[in-house]
C-alpha positions, 0 to 999 in steps of 0.5 A: 366418431371421435378421434380417439374412437377412430384410433381404437378401431383402427388398433382392433383391425390391426390386431386381425391382420396376420399377413407380415407383408400387409402389416410392413406395408402399413408400417411404411405408410404410418412412417411416410405420414408422420415424416411428412408430420415432422418435416414438410416434404416437397416433390422437387419438380423437374424445372427445379432440378434443371436450375440446380443442373445450371448452376451446378454447371456454371459452378464447374465452369468457373462462372460462379464460385463457392464460399468457405466455410468460415465465411458459410458460418459467419454468414449463418451467425449473422442471419441468426443474430438478425432472426433473433433480433426480430 
């Protein structure tokens, strides 16, 4: 079965569903899948969260320092120029 025929078959099946809860579940499923296509979603592991927590704790203790908004923009523009030069 080609993709167009498969889509048509699914559309026909959807037309037969009258339960609003089922349609809502299908709609959420499709929305989730489309988000996955638009942007790659990866689960954040417990290990990564622990790393974020350690980094935040170090920042709060003063062991790490942040940069200003102006410096952030400067660095982003520099990186963008470097990427465009490639």
